[in-house]
mmCIF file of the N, C-alpha and C atoms, coordinates in Angstrom:
data_MODEL
# 
_entry.id   MODEL 
# 
loop_
_atom_site.group_PDB 
_atom_site.id 
_atom_site.type_symbol 
_atom_site.label_atom_id 
_atom_site.label_alt_id 
_atom_site.label_comp_id 
_atom_site.label_asym_id 
_atom_site.label_entity_id 
_atom_site.label_seq_id 
_atom_site.pdbx_PDB_ins_code 
_atom_site.Cartn_x 
_atom_site.Cartn_y 
_atom_site.Cartn_z 
_atom_site.occupancy 
_atom_site.B_iso_or_equiv 
_atom_site.pdbx_formal_charge 
_atom_site.auth_seq_id 
_atom_site.auth_comp_id 
_atom_site.auth_asym_id 
_atom_site.auth_atom_id 
_atom_site.pdbx_PDB_model_num 
ATOM 1   N N  . MET A 1 1  ? -21.281 -0.001  -13.471 1.00 0.00 ? 1  MET A N  1 
ATOM 2   C CA . MET A 1 1  ? -21.056 1.256   -12.806 1.00 0.00 ? 1  MET A CA 1 
ATOM 3   C C  . MET A 1 1  ? -19.901 1.959   -13.510 1.00 0.00 ? 1  MET A C  1 
ATOM 4   N N  . ILE A 1 2  ? -20.052 3.235   -13.771 1.00 0.00 ? 2  ILE A N  1 
ATOM 5   C CA . ILE A 1 2  ? -19.001 4.046   -14.363 1.00 0.00 ? 2  ILE A CA 1 
ATOM 6   C C  . ILE A 1 2  ? -18.530 5.056   -13.326 1.00 0.00 ? 2  ILE A C  1 
ATOM 7   N N  . ILE A 1 3  ? -17.238 5.047   -13.082 1.00 0.00 ? 3  ILE A N  1 
ATOM 8   C CA . ILE A 1 3  ? -16.651 5.994   -12.137 1.00 0.00 ? 3  ILE A CA 1 
ATOM 9   C C  . ILE A 1 3  ? -15.822 6.976   -12.942 1.00 0.00 ? 3  ILE A C  1 
ATOM 10  N N  . ASP A 1 4  ? -16.188 8.242   -12.867 1.00 0.00 ? 4  ASP A N  1 
ATOM 11  C CA . ASP A 1 4  ? -15.498 9.269   -13.636 1.00 0.00 ? 4  ASP A CA 1 
ATOM 12  C C  . ASP A 1 4  ? -14.969 10.337  -12.690 1.00 0.00 ? 4  ASP A C  1 
ATOM 13  N N  . CYS A 1 5  ? -13.689 10.235  -12.378 1.00 0.00 ? 5  CYS A N  1 
ATOM 14  C CA . CYS A 1 5  ? -13.074 11.205  -11.466 1.00 0.00 ? 5  CYS A CA 1 
ATOM 15  C C  . CYS A 1 5  ? -13.074 12.614  -12.062 1.00 0.00 ? 5  CYS A C  1 
ATOM 16  N N  . GLN A 1 6  ? -13.106 12.717  -13.386 1.00 0.00 ? 6  GLN A N  1 
ATOM 17  C CA . GLN A 1 6  ? -13.079 14.029  -14.043 1.00 0.00 ? 6  GLN A CA 1 
ATOM 18  C C  . GLN A 1 6  ? -14.314 14.857  -13.700 1.00 0.00 ? 6  GLN A C  1 
ATOM 19  N N  . SER A 1 7  ? -15.428 14.197  -13.436 1.00 0.00 ? 7  SER A N  1 
ATOM 20  C CA . SER A 1 7  ? -16.660 14.936  -13.135 1.00 0.00 ? 7  SER A CA 1 
ATOM 21  C C  . SER A 1 7  ? -17.005 14.931  -11.639 1.00 0.00 ? 7  SER A C  1 
ATOM 22  N N  . CYS A 1 8  ? -16.112 14.438  -10.812 1.00 0.00 ? 8  CYS A N  1 
ATOM 23  C CA . CYS A 1 8  ? -16.365 14.391  -9.373  1.00 0.00 ? 8  CYS A CA 1 
ATOM 24  C C  . CYS A 1 8  ? -16.456 15.813  -8.807  1.00 0.00 ? 8  CYS A C  1 
ATOM 25  N N  . PRO A 1 9  ? -17.489 16.119  -8.047  1.00 0.00 ? 9  PRO A N  1 
ATOM 26  C CA . PRO A 1 9  ? -17.655 17.475  -7.523  1.00 0.00 ? 9  PRO A CA 1 
ATOM 27  C C  . PRO A 1 9  ? -16.617 17.869  -6.464  1.00 0.00 ? 9  PRO A C  1 
ATOM 28  N N  . VAL A 1 10 ? -15.933 16.895  -5.865  1.00 0.00 ? 10 VAL A N  1 
ATOM 29  C CA . VAL A 1 10 ? -14.906 17.204  -4.864  1.00 0.00 ? 10 VAL A CA 1 
ATOM 30  C C  . VAL A 1 10 ? -13.522 16.749  -5.326  1.00 0.00 ? 10 VAL A C  1 
ATOM 31  N N  . ARG A 1 11 ? -13.338 16.654  -6.631  1.00 0.00 ? 11 ARG A N  1 
ATOM 32  C CA . ARG A 1 11 ? -12.056 16.243  -7.206  1.00 0.00 ? 11 ARG A CA 1 
ATOM 33  C C  . ARG A 1 11 ? -10.946 17.178  -6.714  1.00 0.00 ? 11 ARG A C  1 
ATOM 34  N N  . ASP A 1 12 ? -9.827  16.603  -6.332  1.00 0.00 ? 12 ASP A N  1 
ATOM 35  C CA . ASP A 1 12 ? -8.658  17.305  -5.811  1.00 0.00 ? 12 ASP A CA 1 
ATOM 36  C C  . ASP A 1 12 ? -8.881  17.918  -4.431  1.00 0.00 ? 12 ASP A C  1 
ATOM 37  N N  . LEU A 1 13 ? -10.056 17.795  -3.880  1.00 0.00 ? 13 LEU A N  1 
ATOM 38  C CA . LEU A 1 13 ? -10.326 18.306  -2.539  1.00 0.00 ? 13 LEU A CA 1 
ATOM 39  C C  . LEU A 1 13 ? -10.395 17.176  -1.516  1.00 0.00 ? 13 LEU A C  1 
ATOM 40  N N  . HIS A 1 14 ? -10.998 16.060  -1.914  1.00 0.00 ? 14 HIS A N  1 
ATOM 41  C CA . HIS A 1 14 ? -11.200 14.953  -0.985  1.00 0.00 ? 14 HIS A CA 1 
ATOM 42  C C  . HIS A 1 14 ? -10.764 13.620  -1.567  1.00 0.00 ? 14 HIS A C  1 
ATOM 43  N N  . CYS A 1 15 ? -9.753  13.627  -2.424  1.00 0.00 ? 15 CYS A N  1 
ATOM 44  C CA . CYS A 1 15 ? -9.257  12.376  -3.007  1.00 0.00 ? 15 CYS A CA 1 
ATOM 45  C C  . CYS A 1 15 ? -8.705  11.427  -1.943  1.00 0.00 ? 15 CYS A C  1 
ATOM 46  N N  . ASP A 1 16 ? -8.101  11.982  -0.887  1.00 0.00 ? 16 ASP A N  1 
ATOM 47  C CA . ASP A 1 16 ? -7.496  11.137  0.145   1.00 0.00 ? 16 ASP A CA 1 
ATOM 48  C C  . ASP A 1 16 ? -8.498  10.263  0.883   1.00 0.00 ? 16 ASP A C  1 
ATOM 49  N N  . ASP A 1 17 ? -9.745  10.703  0.989   1.00 0.00 ? 17 ASP A N  1 
ATOM 50  C CA . ASP A 1 17 ? -10.733 9.888   1.693   1.00 0.00 ? 17 ASP A CA 1 
ATOM 51  C C  . ASP A 1 17 ? -11.835 9.393   0.755   1.00 0.00 ? 17 ASP A C  1 
ATOM 52  N N  . CYS A 1 18 ? -11.514 9.274   -0.514  1.00 0.00 ? 18 CYS A N  1 
ATOM 53  C CA . CYS A 1 18 ? -12.472 8.821   -1.518  1.00 0.00 ? 18 CYS A CA 1 
ATOM 54  C C  . CYS A 1 18 ? -12.839 7.354   -1.302  1.00 0.00 ? 18 CYS A C  1 
ATOM 55  N N  . MET A 1 19 ? -14.100 7.041   -1.331  1.00 0.00 ? 19 MET A N  1 
ATOM 56  C CA . MET A 1 19 ? -14.569 5.676   -1.139  1.00 0.00 ? 19 MET A CA 1 
ATOM 57  C C  . MET A 1 19 ? -14.205 4.798   -2.329  1.00 0.00 ? 19 MET A C  1 
ATOM 58  N N  . VAL A 1 20 ? -14.031 5.388   -3.500  1.00 0.00 ? 20 VAL A N  1 
ATOM 59  C CA . VAL A 1 20 ? -13.663 4.611   -4.683  1.00 0.00 ? 20 VAL A CA 1 
ATOM 60  C C  . VAL A 1 20 ? -12.322 3.915   -4.458  1.00 0.00 ? 20 VAL A C  1 
ATOM 61  N N  . THR A 1 21 ? -11.377 4.596   -3.826  1.00 0.00 ? 21 THR A N  1 
ATOM 62  C CA . THR A 1 21 ? -10.084 3.994   -3.531  1.00 0.00 ? 21 THR A CA 1 
ATOM 63  C C  . THR A 1 21 ? -10.254 2.753   -2.669  1.00 0.00 ? 21 THR A C  1 
ATOM 64  N N  . ALA A 1 22 ? -11.093 2.828   -1.672  1.00 0.00 ? 22 ALA A N  1 
ATOM 65  C CA . ALA A 1 22 ? -11.320 1.679   -0.794  1.00 0.00 ? 22 ALA A CA 1 
ATOM 66  C C  . ALA A 1 22 ? -11.969 0.531   -1.553  1.00 0.00 ? 22 ALA A C  1 
ATOM 67  N N  . LEU A 1 23 ? -12.817 0.843   -2.506  1.00 0.00 ? 23 LEU A N  1 
ATOM 68  C CA . LEU A 1 23 ? -13.485 -0.203  -3.277  1.00 0.00 ? 23 LEU A CA 1 
ATOM 69  C C  . LEU A 1 23 ? -12.560 -0.855  -4.303  1.00 0.00 ? 23 LEU A C  1 
ATOM 70  N N  . LEU A 1 24 ? -11.651 -0.084  -4.865  1.00 0.00 ? 24 LEU A N  1 
ATOM 71  C CA . LEU A 1 24 ? -10.807 -0.585  -5.948  1.00 0.00 ? 24 LEU A CA 1 
ATOM 72  C C  . LEU A 1 24 ? -9.457  -1.116  -5.499  1.00 0.00 ? 24 LEU A C  1 
ATOM 73  N N  . THR A 1 25 ? -9.017  -0.807  -4.292  1.00 0.00 ? 25 THR A N  1 
ATOM 74  C CA . THR A 1 25 ? -7.730  -1.272  -3.797  1.00 0.00 ? 25 THR A CA 1 
ATOM 75  C C  . THR A 1 25 ? -7.895  -2.649  -3.167  1.00 0.00 ? 25 THR A C  1 
ATOM 76  N N  . PRO A 1 26 ? -7.280  -3.668  -3.756  1.00 0.00 ? 26 PRO A N  1 
ATOM 77  C CA . PRO A 1 26 ? -7.400  -5.003  -3.162  1.00 0.00 ? 26 PRO A CA 1 
ATOM 78  C C  . PRO A 1 26 ? -6.729  -5.048  -1.796  1.00 0.00 ? 26 PRO A C  1 
ATOM 79  N N  . THR A 1 27 ? -7.386  -5.657  -0.835  1.00 0.00 ? 27 THR A N  1 
ATOM 80  C CA . THR A 1 27 ? -6.848  -5.699  0.523   1.00 0.00 ? 27 THR A CA 1 
ATOM 81  C C  . THR A 1 27 ? -5.746  -6.728  0.676   1.00 0.00 ? 27 THR A C  1 
ATOM 82  N N  . THR A 1 28 ? -5.653  -7.662  -0.253  1.00 0.00 ? 28 THR A N  1 
ATOM 83  C CA . THR A 1 28 ? -4.638  -8.695  -0.131  1.00 0.00 ? 28 THR A CA 1 
ATOM 84  C C  . THR A 1 28 ? -3.492  -8.486  -1.111  1.00 0.00 ? 28 THR A C  1 
ATOM 85  N N  . ALA A 1 29 ? -3.414  -7.314  -1.695  1.00 0.00 ? 29 ALA A N  1 
ATOM 86  C CA . ALA A 1 29 ? -2.359  -7.048  -2.674  1.00 0.00 ? 29 ALA A CA 1 
ATOM 87  C C  . ALA A 1 29 ? -0.998  -7.060  -1.997  1.00 0.00 ? 29 ALA A C  1 
ATOM 88  N N  . GLU A 1 30 ? -0.151  -7.967  -2.438  1.00 0.00 ? 30 GLU A N  1 
ATOM 89  C CA . GLU A 1 30 ? 1.205   -8.017  -1.914  1.00 0.00 ? 30 GLU A CA 1 
ATOM 90  C C  . GLU A 1 30 ? 2.088   -7.166  -2.808  1.00 0.00 ? 30 GLU A C  1 
ATOM 91  N N  . LEU A 1 31 ? 2.867   -6.317  -2.186  1.00 0.00 ? 31 LEU A N  1 
ATOM 92  C CA . LEU A 1 31 ? 3.736   -5.396  -2.909  1.00 0.00 ? 31 LEU A CA 1 
ATOM 93  C C  . LEU A 1 31 ? 5.177   -5.668  -2.539  1.00 0.00 ? 31 LEU A C  1 
ATOM 94  N N  . PRO A 1 32 ? 6.119   -5.360  -3.423  1.00 0.00 ? 32 PRO A N  1 
ATOM 95  C CA . PRO A 1 32 ? 7.517   -5.514  -3.043  1.00 0.00 ? 32 PRO A CA 1 
ATOM 96  C C  . PRO A 1 32 ? 7.889   -4.493  -1.971  1.00 0.00 ? 32 PRO A C  1 
ATOM 97  N N  . LEU A 1 33 ? 8.864   -4.832  -1.152  1.00 0.00 ? 33 LEU A N  1 
ATOM 98  C CA . LEU A 1 33 ? 9.319   -3.907  -0.124  1.00 0.00 ? 33 LEU A CA 1 
ATOM 99  C C  . LEU A 1 33 ? 10.064  -2.741  -0.763  1.00 0.00 ? 33 LEU A C  1 
ATOM 100 N N  . ASP A 1 34 ? 9.883   -1.543  -0.189  1.00 0.00 ? 34 ASP A N  1 
ATOM 101 C CA . ASP A 1 34 ? 10.677  -0.415  -0.673  1.00 0.00 ? 34 ASP A CA 1 
ATOM 102 C C  . ASP A 1 34 ? 12.059  -0.494  -0.012  1.00 0.00 ? 34 ASP A C  1 
ATOM 103 N N  . ALA A 1 35 ? 12.935  0.440   -0.351  1.00 0.00 ? 35 ALA A N  1 
ATOM 104 C CA . ALA A 1 35 ? 14.317  0.387   0.132   1.00 0.00 ? 35 ALA A CA 1 
ATOM 105 C C  . ALA A 1 35 ? 14.406  0.414   1.655   1.00 0.00 ? 35 ALA A C  1 
ATOM 106 N N  . ALA A 1 36 ? 13.610  1.249   2.303   1.00 0.00 ? 36 ALA A N  1 
ATOM 107 C CA . ALA A 1 36 ? 13.649  1.349   3.765   1.00 0.00 ? 36 ALA A CA 1 
ATOM 108 C C  . ALA A 1 36 ? 13.133  0.064   4.419   1.00 0.00 ? 36 ALA A C  1 
ATOM 109 N N  . GLU A 1 37 ? 12.068  -0.504  3.869   1.00 0.00 ? 37 GLU A N  1 
ATOM 110 C CA . GLU A 1 37 ? 11.525  -1.752  4.422   1.00 0.00 ? 37 GLU A CA 1 
ATOM 111 C C  . GLU A 1 37 ? 12.514  -2.899  4.231   1.00 0.00 ? 37 GLU A C  1 
ATOM 112 N N  . ARG A 1 38 ? 13.120  -2.959  3.043   1.00 0.00 ? 38 ARG A N  1 
ATOM 113 C CA . ARG A 1 38 ? 14.102  -4.018  2.778   1.00 0.00 ? 38 ARG A CA 1 
ATOM 114 C C  . ARG A 1 38 ? 15.295  -3.891  3.729   1.00 0.00 ? 38 ARG A C  1 
ATOM 115 N N  . ALA A 1 39 ? 15.750  -2.659  3.979   1.00 0.00 ? 39 ALA A N  1 
ATOM 116 C CA . ALA A 1 39 ? 16.865  -2.446  4.909   1.00 0.00 ? 39 ALA A CA 1 
ATOM 117 C C  . ALA A 1 39 ? 16.493  -2.914  6.314   1.00 0.00 ? 39 ALA A C  1 
ATOM 118 N N  . ALA A 1 40 ? 15.270  -2.639  6.741   1.00 0.00 ? 40 ALA A N  1 
ATOM 119 C CA . ALA A 1 40 ? 14.828  -3.067  8.074   1.00 0.00 ? 40 ALA A CA 1 
ATOM 120 C C  . ALA A 1 40 ? 14.785  -4.586  8.168   1.00 0.00 ? 40 ALA A C  1 
ATOM 121 N N  . VAL A 1 41 ? 14.235  -5.241  7.149   1.00 0.00 ? 41 VAL A N  1 
ATOM 122 C CA . VAL A 1 41 ? 14.151  -6.705  7.163   1.00 0.00 ? 41 VAL A CA 1 
ATOM 123 C C  . VAL A 1 41 ? 15.553  -7.313  7.143   1.00 0.00 ? 41 VAL A C  1 
ATOM 124 N N  . THR A 1 42 ? 16.459  -6.716  6.386   1.00 0.00 ? 42 THR A N  1 
ATOM 125 C CA . THR A 1 42 ? 17.846  -7.195  6.349   1.00 0.00 ? 42 THR A CA 1 
ATOM 126 C C  . THR A 1 42 ? 18.486  -7.094  7.726   1.00 0.00 ? 42 THR A C  1 
ATOM 127 N N  . ARG A 1 43 ? 18.211  -6.021  8.437   1.00 0.00 ? 43 ARG A N  1 
ATOM 128 C CA . ARG A 1 43 ? 18.756  -5.879  9.804   1.00 0.00 ? 43 ARG A CA 1 
ATOM 129 C C  . ARG A 1 43 ? 18.135  -6.879  10.765  1.00 0.00 ? 43 ARG A C  1 
ATOM 130 N N  . PHE A 1 44 ? 16.836  -7.134  10.608  1.00 0.00 ? 44 PHE A N  1 
ATOM 131 C CA . PHE A 1 44 ? 16.197  -8.159  11.448  1.00 0.00 ? 44 PHE A CA 1 
ATOM 132 C C  . PHE A 1 44 ? 16.860  -9.511  11.214  1.00 0.00 ? 44 PHE A C  1 
ATOM 133 N N  . ALA A 1 45 ? 17.110  -9.838  9.952   1.00 0.00 ? 45 ALA A N  1 
ATOM 134 C CA . ALA A 1 45 ? 17.753  -11.120 9.633   1.00 0.00 ? 45 ALA A CA 1 
ATOM 135 C C  . ALA A 1 45 ? 19.175  -11.153 10.183  1.00 0.00 ? 45 ALA A C  1 
ATOM 136 N N  . GLY A 1 46 ? 19.884  -10.045 10.061  1.00 0.00 ? 46 GLY A N  1 
ATOM 137 C CA . GLY A 1 46 ? 21.248  -9.978  10.584  1.00 0.00 ? 46 GLY A CA 1 
ATOM 138 C C  . GLY A 1 46 ? 21.305  -10.150 12.090  1.00 0.00 ? 46 GLY A C  1 
ATOM 139 N N  . ALA A 1 47 ? 20.271  -9.697  12.773  1.00 0.00 ? 47 ALA A N  1 
ATOM 140 C CA . ALA A 1 47 ? 20.218  -9.818  14.232  1.00 0.00 ? 47 ALA A CA 1 
ATOM 141 C C  . ALA A 1 47 ? 19.642  -11.165 14.672  1.00 0.00 ? 47 ALA A C  1 
ATOM 142 N N  . GLY A 1 48 ? 19.224  -11.980 13.710  1.00 0.00 ? 48 GLY A N  1 
ATOM 143 C CA . GLY A 1 48 ? 18.678  -13.294 14.043  1.00 0.00 ? 48 GLY A CA 1 
ATOM 144 C C  . GLY A 1 48 ? 17.214  -13.280 14.441  1.00 0.00 ? 48 GLY A C  1 
ATOM 145 N N  . LEU A 1 49 ? 16.532  -12.166 14.203  1.00 0.00 ? 49 LEU A N  1 
ATOM 146 C CA . LEU A 1 49 ? 15.115  -12.084 14.577  1.00 0.00 ? 49 LEU A CA 1 
ATOM 147 C C  . LEU A 1 49 ? 14.211  -12.811 13.584  1.00 0.00 ? 49 LEU A C  1 
ATOM 148 N N  . VAL A 1 50 ? 14.645  -12.905 12.334  1.00 0.00 ? 50 VAL A N  1 
ATOM 149 C CA . VAL A 1 50 ? 13.936  -13.680 11.317  1.00 0.00 ? 50 VAL A CA 1 
ATOM 150 C C  . VAL A 1 50 ? 14.979  -14.467 10.537  1.00 0.00 ? 50 VAL A C  1 
ATOM 151 N N  . SER A 1 51 ? 14.557  -15.564 9.947   1.00 0.00 ? 51 SER A N  1 
ATOM 152 C CA . SER A 1 51 ? 15.487  -16.367 9.154   1.00 0.00 ? 51 SER A CA 1 
ATOM 153 C C  . SER A 1 51 ? 15.709  -15.709 7.790   1.00 0.00 ? 51 SER A C  1 
ATOM 154 N N  . ALA A 1 52 ? 16.762  -16.123 7.118   1.00 0.00 ? 52 ALA A N  1 
ATOM 155 C CA . ALA A 1 52 ? 17.031  -15.604 5.772   1.00 0.00 ? 52 ALA A CA 1 
ATOM 156 C C  . ALA A 1 52 ? 15.886  -15.952 4.823   1.00 0.00 ? 52 ALA A C  1 
ATOM 157 N N  . LEU A 1 53 ? 15.298  -17.113 5.003   1.00 0.00 ? 53 LEU A N  1 
ATOM 158 C CA . LEU A 1 53 ? 14.169  -17.529 4.166   1.00 0.00 ? 53 LEU A CA 1 
ATOM 159 C C  . LEU A 1 53 ? 12.967  -16.611 4.378   1.00 0.00 ? 53 LEU A C  1 
ATOM 160 N N  . GLU A 1 54 ? 12.665  -16.319 5.643   1.00 0.00 ? 54 GLU A N  1 
ATOM 161 C CA . GLU A 1 54 ? 11.561  -15.404 5.945   1.00 0.00 ? 54 GLU A CA 1 
ATOM 162 C C  . GLU A 1 54 ? 11.841  -14.005 5.412   1.00 0.00 ? 54 GLU A C  1 
ATOM 163 N N  . ALA A 1 55 ? 13.072  -13.548 5.552   1.00 0.00 ? 55 ALA A N  1 
ATOM 164 C CA . ALA A 1 55 ? 13.440  -12.214 5.073   1.00 0.00 ? 55 ALA A CA 1 
ATOM 165 C C  . ALA A 1 55 ? 13.297  -12.134 3.561   1.00 0.00 ? 55 ALA A C  1 
ATOM 166 N N  . GLY A 1 56 ? 13.692  -13.185 2.859   1.00 0.00 ? 56 GLY A N  1 
ATOM 167 C CA . GLY A 1 56 ? 13.594  -13.199 1.409   1.00 0.00 ? 56 GLY A CA 1 
ATOM 168 C C  . GLY A 1 56 ? 12.167  -13.234 0.901   1.00 0.00 ? 56 GLY A C  1 
ATOM 169 N N  . ALA A 1 57 ? 11.259  -13.751 1.714   1.00 0.00 ? 57 ALA A N  1 
ATOM 170 C CA . ALA A 1 57 ? 9.860   -13.860 1.302   1.00 0.00 ? 57 ALA A CA 1 
ATOM 171 C C  . ALA A 1 57 ? 9.005   -12.695 1.787   1.00 0.00 ? 57 ALA A C  1 
ATOM 172 N N  . ALA A 1 58 ? 9.599   -11.749 2.491   1.00 0.00 ? 58 ALA A N  1 
ATOM 173 C CA . ALA A 1 58 ? 8.827   -10.633 3.060   1.00 0.00 ? 58 ALA A CA 1 
ATOM 174 C C  . ALA A 1 58 ? 8.241   -9.759  1.952   1.00 0.00 ? 58 ALA A C  1 
ATOM 175 N N  . THR A 1 59 ? 6.991   -9.366  2.133   1.00 0.00 ? 59 THR A N  1 
ATOM 176 C CA . THR A 1 59 ? 6.313   -8.460  1.209   1.00 0.00 ? 59 THR A CA 1 
ATOM 177 C C  . THR A 1 59 ? 5.583   -7.395  2.003   1.00 0.00 ? 59 THR A C  1 
ATOM 178 N N  . ALA A 1 60 ? 5.229   -6.325  1.332   1.00 0.00 ? 60 ALA A N  1 
ATOM 179 C CA . ALA A 1 60 ? 4.434   -5.268  1.950   1.00 0.00 ? 60 ALA A CA 1 
ATOM 180 C C  . ALA A 1 60 ? 2.973   -5.505  1.598   1.00 0.00 ? 60 ALA A C  1 
ATOM 181 N N  . ARG A 1 61 ? 2.096   -4.891  2.360   1.00 0.00 ? 61 ARG A N  1 
ATOM 182 C CA . ARG A 1 61 ? 0.660   -5.001  2.087   1.00 0.00 ? 61 ARG A CA 1 
ATOM 183 C C  . ARG A 1 61 ? 0.046   -3.625  2.198   1.00 0.00 ? 61 ARG A C  1 
ATOM 184 N N  . ARG A 1 62 ? -0.689  -3.242  1.179   1.00 0.00 ? 62 ARG A N  1 
ATOM 185 C CA . ARG A 1 62 ? -1.358  -1.945  1.203   1.00 0.00 ? 62 ARG A CA 1 
ATOM 186 C C  . ARG A 1 62 ? -2.673  -2.067  1.966   1.00 0.00 ? 62 ARG A C  1 
ATOM 187 N N  . GLU A 1 63 ? -2.853  -1.221  2.939   1.00 0.00 ? 63 GLU A N  1 
ATOM 188 C CA . GLU A 1 63 ? -4.095  -1.195  3.702   1.00 0.00 ? 63 GLU A CA 1 
ATOM 189 C C  . GLU A 1 63 ? -5.004  -0.128  3.093   1.00 0.00 ? 63 GLU A C  1 
ATOM 190 N N  . PRO A 1 64 ? -6.251  -0.434  2.833   1.00 0.00 ? 64 PRO A N  1 
ATOM 191 C CA . PRO A 1 64 ? -7.135  0.522   2.167   1.00 0.00 ? 64 PRO A CA 1 
ATOM 192 C C  . PRO A 1 64 ? -7.378  1.778   2.984   1.00 0.00 ? 64 PRO A C  1 
ATOM 193 N N  . TRP A 1 65 ? -7.177  1.727   4.271   1.00 0.00 ? 65 TRP A N  1 
ATOM 194 C CA . TRP A 1 65 ? -7.414  2.902   5.107   1.00 0.00 ? 65 TRP A CA 1 
ATOM 195 C C  . TRP A 1 65 ? -6.148  3.713   5.348   1.00 0.00 ? 65 TRP A C  1 
ATOM 196 N N  . ALA A 1 66 ? -5.031  3.296   4.780   1.00 0.00 ? 66 ALA A N  1 
ATOM 197 C CA . ALA A 1 66 ? -3.767  3.999   4.999   1.00 0.00 ? 66 ALA A CA 1 
ATOM 198 C C  . ALA A 1 66 ? -3.817  5.410   4.423   1.00 0.00 ? 66 ALA A C  1 
ATOM 199 N N  . ALA A 1 67 ? -3.239  6.337   5.148   1.00 0.00 ? 67 ALA A N  1 
ATOM 200 C CA . ALA A 1 67 ? -3.269  7.744   4.745   1.00 0.00 ? 67 ALA A CA 1 
ATOM 201 C C  . ALA A 1 67 ? -2.486  7.990   3.468   1.00 0.00 ? 67 ALA A C  1 
ATOM 202 N N  . HIS A 1 68 ? -1.492  7.132   3.179   1.00 0.00 ? 68 HIS A N  1 
ATOM 203 C CA . HIS A 1 68 ? -0.670  7.360   1.989   1.00 0.00 ? 68 HIS A CA 1 
ATOM 204 C C  . HIS A 1 68 ? -1.318  6.883   0.702   1.00 0.00 ? 68 HIS A C  1 
ATOM 205 N N  . ALA A 1 69 ? -2.423  6.152   0.787   1.00 0.00 ? 69 ALA A N  1 
ATOM 206 C CA . ALA A 1 69 ? -3.069  5.645   -0.420  1.00 0.00 ? 69 ALA A CA 1 
ATOM 207 C C  . ALA A 1 69 ? -3.704  6.790   -1.194  1.00 0.00 ? 69 ALA A C  1 
ATOM 208 N N  . ARG A 1 70 ? -3.485  6.810   -2.482  1.00 0.00 ? 70 ARG A N  1 
ATOM 209 C CA . ARG A 1 70 ? -4.029  7.865   -3.328  1.00 0.00 ? 70 ARG A CA 1 
ATOM 210 C C  . ARG A 1 70 ? -5.280  7.377   -4.029  1.00 0.00 ? 70 ARG A C  1 
ATOM 211 N N  . ALA A 1 71 ? -6.180  8.284   -4.234  1.00 0.00 ? 71 ALA A N  1 
ATOM 212 C CA . ALA A 1 71 ? -7.395  7.967   -4.965  1.00 0.00 ? 71 ALA A CA 1 
ATOM 213 C C  . ALA A 1 71 ? -7.080  7.897   -6.455  1.00 0.00 ? 71 ALA A C  1 
ATOM 214 N N  . VAL A 1 72 ? -7.926  7.188   -7.162  1.00 0.00 ? 72 VAL A N  1 
ATOM 215 C CA . VAL A 1 72 ? -7.753  7.117   -8.615  1.00 0.00 ? 72 VAL A CA 1 
ATOM 216 C C  . VAL A 1 72 ? -8.178  8.433   -9.229  1.00 0.00 ? 72 VAL A C  1 
ATOM 217 N N  . GLY A 1 73 ? -7.616  8.759   -10.370 1.00 0.00 ? 73 GLY A N  1 
ATOM 218 C CA . GLY A 1 73 ? -8.015  9.978   -11.091 1.00 0.00 ? 73 GLY A CA 1 
ATOM 219 C C  . GLY A 1 73 ? -7.100  11.078  -10.848 1.00 0.00 ? 73 GLY A C  1 
# 
């Protein structure tokens, strides 16, 4: 299968709900925490809600249906 975003008839109009993104984005992809997420986890650890070990191992996960996910192309 060849996916060519350059020839897509709704390119730049419907990239946010493109099915290609859902097909190509792995659901189990672990991502590093961004600054805000890391700050939140650090505060949880400081308050004793999670252990330092759990806080150090925390990762983010991209959900294929998330509104912030961008389509390829």
